[in-house]
FILUM-961561 format. One line per field, with one value per residue (C-alpha): residue number from 1; x, y, z. Coordinates in steps of 0.5 Angstrom, whole numbers. Each point is the difference from the previous one (the first is absolute). Layout:
# residues N
resi <- NUM, ... $
u <- X, ... $
v <- Y, ... $
w <- Z, ... $
***
This chain:
# residues 726
resi <- 1, 2, 3, 4, 5, 6, 7, 8, 9, 10, 11, 12, 13, 14, 15, 16, 17, 18, 19, 20, 21, 22, 23, 24, 25, 26, 27, 28, 29, 30, 31, 32, 33, 34, 35, 36, 37, 38, 39, 40, 41, 42, 43, 44, 45, 46, 47, 48, 49, 50, 51, 52, 53, 54, 55, 56, 57, 58, 59, 60, 61, 62, 63, 64, 65, 66, 67, 68, 69, 70, 71, 72, 73, 74, 75, 76, 77, 78, 79, 80, 81, 82, 83, 84, 85, 86, 87, 88, 89, 90, 91, 92, 93, 94, 95, 96, 97, 98, 99, 100, 101, 102, 103, 104, 105, 106, 107, 108, 109, 110, 111, 112, 113, 114, 115, 116, 117, 118, 119, 120, 121, 122, 123, 124, 125, 126, 127, 128, 129, 130, 131, 132, 133, 134, 135, 136, 137, 138, 139, 140, 141, 142, 143, 144, 145, 146, 147, 148, 149, 150, 151, 152, 153, 154, 155, 156, 157, 158, 159, 160, 161, 162, 163, 164, 165, 166, 167, 168, 169, 170, 171, 172, 173, 174, 175, 176, 177, 178, 179, 180, 181, 182, 183, 184, 185, 186, 187, 188, 189, 190, 191, 192, 193, 194, 195, 196, 197, 198, 199, 200, 201, 202, 203, 204, 205, 206, 207, 208, 209, 210, 211, 212, 213, 214, 215, 216, 217, 218, 219, 220, 221, 222, 223, 224, 225, 226, 227, 228, 229, 230, 231, 232, 233, 234, 235, 236, 237, 238, 239, 240, 241, 242, 243, 244, 245, 246, 247, 248, 249, 250, 251, 252, 253, 254, 255, 256, 257, 258, 259, 260, 261, 262, 263, 264, 265, 266, 267, 268, 269, 270, 271, 272, 273, 274, 275, 276, 277, 278, 279, 280, 281, 282, 283, 284, 285, 286, 287, 288, 289, 290, 291, 292, 293, 294, 295, 296, 297, 298, 299, 300, 301, 302, 303, 304, 305, 306, 307, 308, 309, 310, 311, 312, 313, 314, 315, 316, 317, 318, 319, 320, 321, 322, 323, 324, 325, 326, 327, 328, 329, 330, 331, 332, 333, 334, 335, 336, 337, 338, 339, 340, 341, 342, 343, 344, 345, 346, 347, 348, 349, 350, 351, 352, 353, 354, 355, 356, 357, 358, 359, 360, 361, 362, 363, 364, 365, 366, 367, 368, 369, 370, 371, 372, 373, 374, 375, 376, 377, 378, 379, 380, 381, 382, 383, 384, 385, 386, 387, 388, 389, 390, 391, 392, 393, 394, 395, 396, 397, 398, 399, 400, 401, 402, 403, 404, 405, 406, 407, 408, 409, 410, 411, 412, 413, 414, 415, 416, 417, 418, 419, 420, 421, 422, 423, 424, 425, 426, 427, 428, 429, 430, 431, 432, 433, 434, 435, 436, 437, 438, 439, 440, 441, 442, 443, 444, 445, 446, 447, 448, 449, 450, 451, 452, 453, 454, 455, 456, 457, 458, 459, 460, 461, 462, 463, 464, 465, 466, 467, 468, 469, 470, 471, 472, 473, 474, 475, 476, 477, 478, 479, 480, 481, 482, 483, 484, 485, 486, 487, 488, 489, 490, 491, 492, 493, 494, 495, 496, 497, 498, 499, 500, 501, 502, 503, 504, 505, 506, 507, 508, 509, 510, 511, 512, 513, 514, 515, 516, 517, 518, 519, 520, 521, 522, 523, 524, 525, 526, 527, 528, 529, 530, 531, 532, 533, 534, 535, 536, 537, 538, 539, 540, 541, 542, 543, 544, 545, 546, 547, 548, 549, 550, 551, 552, 553, 554, 555, 556, 557, 558, 559, 560, 561, 562, 563, 564, 565, 566, 567, 568, 569, 570, 571, 572, 573, 574, 575, 576, 577, 578, 579, 580, 581, 582, 583, 584, 585, 586, 587, 588, 589, 590, 591, 592, 593, 594, 595, 596, 597, 598, 599, 600, 601, 602, 603, 604, 605, 606, 607, 608, 609, 610, 611, 612, 613, 614, 615, 616, 617, 618, 619, 620, 621, 622, 623, 624, 625, 626, 627, 628, 629, 630, 631, 632, 633, 634, 635, 636, 637, 638, 639, 640, 641, 642, 643, 644, 645, 646, 647, 648, 649, 650, 651, 652, 653, 654, 655, 656, 657, 658, 659, 660, 661, 662, 663, 664, 665, 666, 667, 668, 669, 670, 671, 672, 673, 674, 675, 676, 677, 678, 679, 680, 681, 682, 683, 684, 685, 686, 687, 688, 689, 690, 691, 692, 693, 694, 695, 696, 697, 698, 699, 700, 701, 702, 703, 704, 705, 706, 707, 708, 709, 710, 711, 712, 713, 714, 715, 716, 717, 718, 719, 720, 721, 722, 723, 724, 725, 726 $
u <- -31, 2, 5, 6, -2, 0, 7, 4, 0, 5, 6, 6, -3, -7, 3, 5, -6, -4, 5, 2, -8, 0, 6, -1, 2, 7, 0, -1, 5, 5, -1, 0, 7, 3, -1, 2, 6, 2, -2, 5, 6, -1, -2, 5, 6, -1, 5, 0, -2, 5, 0, 6, -2, 7, 3, 0, 6, -2, 5, -2, 0, 7, 2, -3, 4, 6, -1, -2, 7, 4, -3, -3, -1, -5, -4, -6, -6, 0, -5, 0, -1, -2, -1, -3, 1, -3, 4, 6, 3, 5, -6, 1, -7, 0, 8, -2, -6, 4, 6, -5, -3, 7, 3, -7, 1, 7, -2, -5, 3, -2, 4, 7, 5, -4, 4, -4, -1, 4, 6, 0, -2, -2, -6, -3, -2, 3, -5, 0, -7, 0, 5, 0, 4, 0, -1, 2, -4, 5, -3, -3, -5, -3, -8, -5, -3, 8, 0, -7, 1, 5, -4, -5, 5, 2, -7, -2, 7, -3, -3, 2, 3, 4, -2, 3, -2, 3, 1, 3, -3, -1, -3, -5, -2, 0, -5, -4, -6, -2, -6, -5, -7, 0, -1, -5, -4, 0, -3, -5, -1, -1, -4, -5, 0, -1, -5, -4, 1, -2, -4, 2, 6, 1, 1, 4, 5, 2, 4, 4, 2, 2, 4, 4, 2, 3, 3, 3, 3, 3, 3, 3, 3, 3, 4, 3, 1, 3, 7, 1, -4, 1, -6, -1, -4, -6, -1, -5, -4, -1, -1, -5, -4, 0, -1, -6, -3, 1, -1, -7, -2, 2, -4, -6, -1, 0, -5, -4, 0, -1, -6, -3, 0, -3, -6, 0, -2, 7, 2, 6, 5, -2, 0, 7, 2, -3, 3, 7, -1, -2, 2, 5, 3, 0, 3, 6, 1, -1, 5, 5, -1, 2, 5, 3, -1, 5, 5, 0, 4, 6, 1, 2, 7, 0, 1, -4, -6, 1, -1, -7, -2, 1, -2, -7, -1, 0, -5, -5, 2, -2, -7, -1, 1, -4, -6, 0, 1, -1, -7, -3, 2, -4, -6, 0, -1, -5, -4, -8, 2, 5, -7, 0, 0, -3, -1, -8, -1, -5, 1, 3, -3, 5, -2, -7, 2, 6, 3, 3, -2, -7, -1, -6, 3, 8, 4, 4, 6, -3, -4, 7, 3, -6, 2, 7, -2, -4, 6, 7, 4, -2, 0, 7, 3, -2, 2, 7, 1, -2, 5, 6, -1, 0, 6, 4, 4, 3, 5, 3, 1, 6, 3, 4, 0, -3, 4, 0, -3, -6, -2, -6, 2, 0, 6, 7, 3, -4, 2, 7, 0, -3, 5, 6, -3, -1, 7, 4, -4, -5, 6, 2, -4, 1, 8, 3, 6, 6, 5, 5, 6, 7, 7, 3, -1, 1, -5, -2, -7, 0, -2, -6, -2, 1, -4, -6, 0, -1, -6, -6, -4, 5, 0, 7, 5, 4, 8, 2, 2, 3, -1, 4, 3, 1, -3, -6, -2, -7, -3, -7, -4, -6, -6, -3, -7, -3, -1, -7, 2, 0, 6, 4, -1, 2, 6, 2, 0, 3, 6, 1, -2, 4, 4, 5, 1, 3, 4, 6, 0, -7, -2, 1, -3, -7, -6, -3, -4, -7, -3, 4, -2, -7, 0, 3, -6, -5, 4, 1, -8, -2, 4, -2, -8, -1, 3, -4, -6, 1, 1, -6, -4, 2, 0, -8, -2, 2, -3, -7, 0, 1, -7, -4, 2, 1, 6, -5, -2, 7, 2, -6, 1, 8, -2, -5, 4, 6, -5, -3, 7, 3, -6, 2, 7, -2, -5, 7, 4, -6, 0, 7, 5, -5, -3, -8, -3, 6, -1, -7, 3, 5, 6, 4, 3, 0, 6, 2, -3, 3, 5, -4, -7, -1, 4, -5, -6, 0, 1, -5, -5, 0, -1, -6, -2, 0, -4, -6, 1, -1, -5, -4, 2, -1, -7, -1, 3, -5, -6, 3, 1, -7, -3, 5, -2, 6, -4, -5, 6, 3, -6, -1, 6, 1, -6, 2, 7, -2, -1, 6, 5, -3, 1, 7, 2, -3, 4, 6, -1, -1, 6, 5, -3, 1, 8, -2, -1, 7, 7, 4, 0, 2, -5, -5, 2, -2, -6, -3, 2, -3, -6, -1, 2, -5, -6, 2, 0, -7, -3, 2, 4, -6, -6, 2, 6, -1, -7, 1, 7, -4, -6, 5, 3, -6, 2, 7, 1, 0, 5, 6, 5, -3, -7, -5, -2, -8, 1, -2, 4, -3, 6, 2, -6, 0, 6, -2, -6, 4, 5, -2, -7, 0 $
v <- -22, 7, 5, -2, -8, 3, -3, 4, -1, 5, -3, -4, -6, 1, 2, -6, -5, 4, -2, -7, -1, 3, -3, -7, -3, 3, 0, -8, -1, 4, -4, -7, 2, 3, -6, -5, 4, 0, -6, -3, 4, -1, -7, -2, 5, 2, -1, -6, 0, 2, -4, 2, 5, 0, 6, 6, 2, -6, -4, -6, 4, 2, -7, -3, 6, -3, -7, 2, 4, -6, -6, -1, -8, 1, 4, -3, -3, -8, -5, -5, -8, -2, -8, -4, -8, -4, -6, 5, 3, -6, -5, -3, 2, 7, 1, -2, 5, 6, -1, 0, 7, 3, -3, 3, 7, 1, -2, 5, 6, 5, -3, 1, -6, -4, -3, -6, -1, -7, 4, 4, -1, 7, -1, -6, 0, -5, -5, 1, 0, 7, 3, 6, 3, 7, 1, 6, 3, 2, 6, 6, 1, -8, 0, -3, -4, -3, -2, -3, -7, 0, 1, -5, -6, 1, 0, -6, -4, 0, -6, -7, 2, 7, 6, 6, 8, 5, 7, 7, 6, -2, -7, 4, 4, -6, -3, 6, 0, 6, 4, -4, 3, 5, 5, -3, -1, 7, 2, -5, 3, 7, -2, -2, 5, 5, -4, 0, 8, 2, -5, 0, -5, 7, 4, -6, -1, 7, 1, -7, 1, 7, -3, -5, 4, 5, -6, -3, 7, 1, -6, 0, 7, -2, -6, 5, 4, -5, 1, 7, -1, -8, -3, -7, -6, 2, 6, -2, -4, 6, 5, -5, 0, 7, 2, -4, 2, 8, -1, -3, 5, 6, -3, -1, 7, 3, -6, 2, 7, -1, -5, 6, 6, -5, -1, 8, 1, 2, -3, -5, 5, 5, -6, -2, 7, 1, -6, 1, 7, -2, -8, 1, 6, -5, -4, 3, 3, -7, -3, 5, -1, -7, 1, 5, -4, -6, 5, 0, -6, 4, 2, -7, 1, -7, -1, -6, 4, 6, -4, -3, 7, 3, -7, 0, 7, 0, -5, 4, 6, -4, -2, 7, 2, -6, 3, 7, -2, -7, -1, 6, -2, -7, 4, 3, -7, -2, 6, -1, -8, 1, -4, -6, -7, 2, -4, -1, 4, 4, 8, 4, 6, 3, -2, 2, 7, 1, 4, 1, -6, 2, 4, -4, -6, 0, -5, -5, 3, 7, -5, -3, 8, 2, -6, 1, 8, -1, -3, 3, -1, -7, -2, 3, -3, -7, 1, 3, -6, -5, 2, 1, -7, -2, 4, -3, -5, 5, 1, -7, 0, -3, 1, -5, -4, -6, -6, -7, -2, 3, -2, -5, -7, -4, 5, -4, 7, -1, -7, 1, 6, -6, -5, 5, 3, -7, -2, 6, 4, 6, 5, -4, 4, 7, 1, 6, 2, 4, 3, 6, 3, -2, 3, -8, -6, -3, 5, -3, -1, -5, 4, 2, -6, -3, 6, -1, -8, 1, 5, -3, -2, -2, -7, -1, 4, -1, 2, 6, 0, 6, 2, -1, 7, -1, 7, -3, -6, -3, -6, -2, -1, -4, 2, -5, 3, 1, 6, 2, 0, 6, -3, 0, 7, 2, -4, 4, 6, -3, -2, 7, 4, -4, -6, 3, 7, -4, -4, 2, 1, -1, 7, -1, -6, 1, -4, -2, -6, -1, 0, 6, 4, -2, 3, 6, 1, -1, 5, 5, 0, 0, 6, 4, -2, 5, 6, -3, 0, 7, 2, -3, 3, 7, 0, -3, 4, 6, -2, -2, 7, 4, -5, 1, 6, -3, -1, -4, -5, -1, -2, -4, -4, -1, -2, -5, -3, -1, -4, -4, -2, -1, -5, -3, -1, -3, -6, -1, -1, -5, -4, 0, 1, -4, -5, 2, -3, 0, -7, 1, 7, -4, 1, -7, 3, 6, 4, 8, 5, 1, 6, 4, -1, 5, 5, -1, -1, 7, 4, -4, 0, 7, 2, -4, 2, 7, -1, -3, 6, 5, -3, 0, 6, 4, -2, 2, 7, 1, -2, 4, 7, -1, -1, 2, -6, -5, -5, 0, 1, -6, -5, 2, 0, -7, -2, 3, -3, -7, -4, 2, 0, -7, -3, 3, -3, -6, -1, 2, -5, -5, 2, 0, -7, -4, 1, -5, -5, 1, -3, 6, 0, 7, 3, -4, 4, 6, -2, -2, 6, 5, -4, 1, 7, 2, -5, 4, 7, -1, -3, 2, 7, 3, -3, 1, 5, 5, 1, 0, 4, 5, 0, 2, 6, 3, 7, -1, -5, 6, 3, 3, 6, 6, -1, -2, -7, 2, 5, -3, 1, 0, 0, -6, -3, 1, -3, -7, 0, 0, -3, -7, -4, -7 $
w <- 87, 3, -3, 4, -2, -8, -3, -5, -7, -2, 4, -3, 2, -3, -6, 0, 1, -5, -5, 2, -1, -7, -2, 3, -6, 0, 7, 0, -5, 3, 7, -4, -4, 6, 5, -6, -2, 8, 2, -6, 2, 7, 1, -6, 2, 8, 5, 4, 8, 5, 6, 3, 7, 3, -3, 4, 6, 4, 3, -4, -6, 1, 2, -7, -4, 3, -1, -8, 1, 2, 0, -8, 1, 5, -4, -4, 3, 3, 1, 6, -1, 7, 1, 5, 0, 6, -1, -1, -6, 0, -1, -8, -2, 3, -3, -7, 0, 3, -5, -6, 3, 1, -7, -3, 3, -1, -8, -1, -4, 5, 6, 2, 3, 5, 6, 3, 7, -1, -1, 6, 6, 3, -5, 5, 6, 6, -1, -8, 0, -3, -5, -4, -6, -4, -7, -3, -6, -6, -2, 4, -5, 0, -1, 6, -7, 0, 8, -1, -3, 6, 5, -3, 0, 6, 3, -4, 2, 7, 3, 3, 6, -3, 0, -4, -1, -4, 3, -1, -3, -8, 3, 4, -6, -5, 4, 2, -5, -4, 3, -4, -1, 7, -4, -5, 7, 2, -7, 1, 6, -2, -5, 4, 5, -6, -3, 7, 1, -7, -2, -7, -4, -4, 5, 4, -5, -2, 7, -1, -7, 1, 6, -4, -5, 5, 3, -6, -2, 8, 1, -7, 1, 7, -3, -5, 6, 4, -5, 4, 6, 2, 4, 3, -3, 5, -3, -6, 4, 5, -5, -4, 7, 1, -7, -1, 7, -1, -8, 1, 6, -4, -6, 5, 3, -7, -3, 6, -1, -8, 2, 5, -5, -5, 5, 2, -8, -3, -7, -1, -1, 5, 5, -2, 1, 6, 3, -2, 3, 6, 2, -4, 4, 5, -2, -3, 8, 2, -5, 2, 7, -1, -5, 6, 5, -4, -1, 7, -1, -2, 7, 2, -4, -3, -7, -1, 4, -5, -6, 3, 2, -7, -3, 3, 0, -8, 0, 5, -4, -7, 3, 2, -8, -2, 4, -3, -7, -2, 4, -3, -6, 2, 2, -7, -3, 6, 1, 2, -1, 7, 3, -5, 2, 7, 6, 1, 6, 3, -1, 7, 2, -3, -7, 1, 3, -4, 6, 6, 6, 2, 6, 3, -1, 3, -3, 4, 0, 3, 4, 3, 0, 5, 5, 0, 1, 6, 4, -4, 6, 1, -7, -1, 6, -1, -7, 2, 5, -6, -4, 6, 2, -8, 0, 6, -3, -4, 6, -1, -7, -2, -8, -4, -7, -1, -1, -1, 7, -1, -7, -1, 3, -7, -3, -1, 3, 7, 0, -1, 5, 5, -1, 0, 7, 3, -2, 0, 5, -2, -1, -6, -5, 4, 0, 2, -5, 4, -5, 1, -4, 2, -2, -1, -1, 7, 3, 7, 0, 6, 6, -4, -2, 7, 3, -5, 2, 7, -1, 2, -5, -5, -2, -3, -4, -6, -1, -3, -6, -5, -6, -7, 0, 8, 1, 4, 4, 2, 4, 2, 6, 1, 5, 4, -2, -7, -5, 2, 8, 4, 4, -7, 0, 7, -2, -5, 4, 5, -4, -3, 6, 6, -3, -6, 3, 7, -5, -2, -8, 1, -1, -7, -2, -4, 1, -6, -4, -1, 7, 2, -7, 2, 7, -2, -5, 6, 4, -5, -2, 7, 1, -6, 0, 5, -5, -5, 3, 3, -7, -3, 5, -1, -7, 0, 5, -4, -6, 4, 3, -6, -3, 6, 2, 8, 5, 4, -5, -3, 8, 1, -7, 2, 7, -2, -6, 5, 4, -6, -3, 7, 1, -7, 3, 6, -4, -4, 6, 3, -6, -3, 6, 6, -5, 1, -5, -4, -3, -2, -4, -3, 5, 0, 7, 5, -3, 0, -3, -7, 0, -6, 2, 5, -4, -6, 4, 3, -6, -4, 6, 2, -7, -1, 7, -2, -7, 4, 5, -6, -3, 6, 4, -7, 0, 8, -2, -5, 4, 6, -5, -2, 7, 5, 5, 0, 3, -7, -4, 3, -1, -7, -2, 3, -4, -7, 0, 4, -6, -5, 6, 2, -7, -1, 7, -2, -6, 3, 5, -5, -4, 6, 3, -6, 1, 5, -5, -3, 2, 2, 8, 0, -5, 4, 6, -4, -2, 6, 3, -5, 0, 7, 0, -5, 4, 6, -3, -4, 6, 7, -2, -5, 3, 8, 0, -5, 2, 7, 0, -5, 6, 5, -3, -3, -3, 1, -5, -5, 4, -5, 2, -2, 0, 5, 2, -1, -6, -7, -6, -6, -4, 3, 0, -8, -1, 4, -4, -6, 2, 3, -1, -1 $
***
């Protein structure tokens, strides 16, 4: 070990590691008691999730406020019963079954009055084969567990020529199964990867136990914070997925360094101090990068995305703290037994030599780097072109929210959607609600209704009606296209930008409703996404420049991270929106990308990509300061980090991929995108682009304003050696 690589044993992190190692029983007791207390408070008294993405200053949000103020009777969720009878609803056998279901739904304690389609001709198609009725829920706080029996009763009643489905937001939630064993599968996959990497059950268990304790505390804290900063229900799943991935990875880096120190002859305490003082410092930098990137979501200006940013940042923060406090305590208990319960395998050259990779026999990673460095321009162009091809579908990305039309085909909500679309048109599930304030009860909205009804893409409109206070009026229009159709989005923009402004009295009419709210949220996300990307890149570049003392490296990292994330976006669009391999990956139908997915993916992936960049470049910088040869530094830096980065990436990919086993379509999109991004980052970027680009730049890699490109800086070398070693 060179002087530049000797870690500090008198700094704050070293002192913390020494304290946690020596007082391991106290540290473990505090952690266990703290996790239990926080879990009891968070999971017992935490805030319920908030899934209302409307809000803000959008036109749909303003329309919703008017409806809540002047039409209180329209508040609350509703269910929609859809009925299809092959022989018509007037067939005696069909009518007996339909009347029975309506009576059962009306008698439920969670529903309000139910109007039978036999009493309202508007609820039945002309051929009387399809009918519908709306069922109000009696309370806004109805639980999905109370709605599930109603869904089951309707589904079980179908048969013998009568098909029925129960739709609506609460019906969709009620029949969506829990996440199930997806996280368990991710943990099992991570355990296998760690066992292969470490060859020891004890070494395998430490990162997993550390990560699980941190995640439990982090998720409980986020539920408590939900009282002040509300977050949607997918936050817990996403937070667990991210926390599990980074928590295991961070512990992996530290345990790897601990094992290396033991192999070099250090005692358990010295090895733990060295691991925290080096790899632990890297973990703190890496985790801080992820947290800062996540907080970039605040730029979106959306109330619930602020909640997501805070909640996931808290989870990552707790995993960082666990890595530098709880893990050294665990290392104190294991000591030299870290290699106990080993996997029988042949000793490696490193085990025999207890040193760096042999110069006489270059490792596979070094040989691969040599291949790339011999044709750096061709390698860089080929890798860059591949990423651009993968990213190309991003140009056609559309944003929306999943609805009943994209649910699994056996769901009652999908059956309801299909029946209603057949009988009343595909736009029945995508109504537009028009509302305006008026000065008198007899305010005439007929010109506006006529203009909207004559607009291409509108199937029919309802008559206008005034609120009880006479201060507002409203009507509805049903498009000829469905909720997810691009034509519906174009129609909303046409009504707002052209039809209403040209109609007398139309300039004061607002277009709202769930469909318009989804369109507004997508438009706002699309307009603010470039700003968030710019902020995250700027903050991350400042941090990386400060660490590696090179503007060139920071710029390279930003560009390469953008390419890998863009490629991940492209794959998500191809699978989710274009339908390529969609059914095989658990997506029942082609659909737009969920609005929050690209917003969430970018900061997470940019932070994680920066982590891997730091672990690799820091080793490259150490070798460069020692030899002054960029080519040799890149090859040896790649060789010294290949195993740990590959294991870390494999764990991330396994954890993110298991989201495809869950039922939540939006979470599956995010998990797919992040798994693809990590795979691309660990292969095309780290194995091809980085060595090729650094070979092309040569000594220019280390350019920093204020000093020459080729001039060596012992101070920065020492800082890098002390700061990042994995």
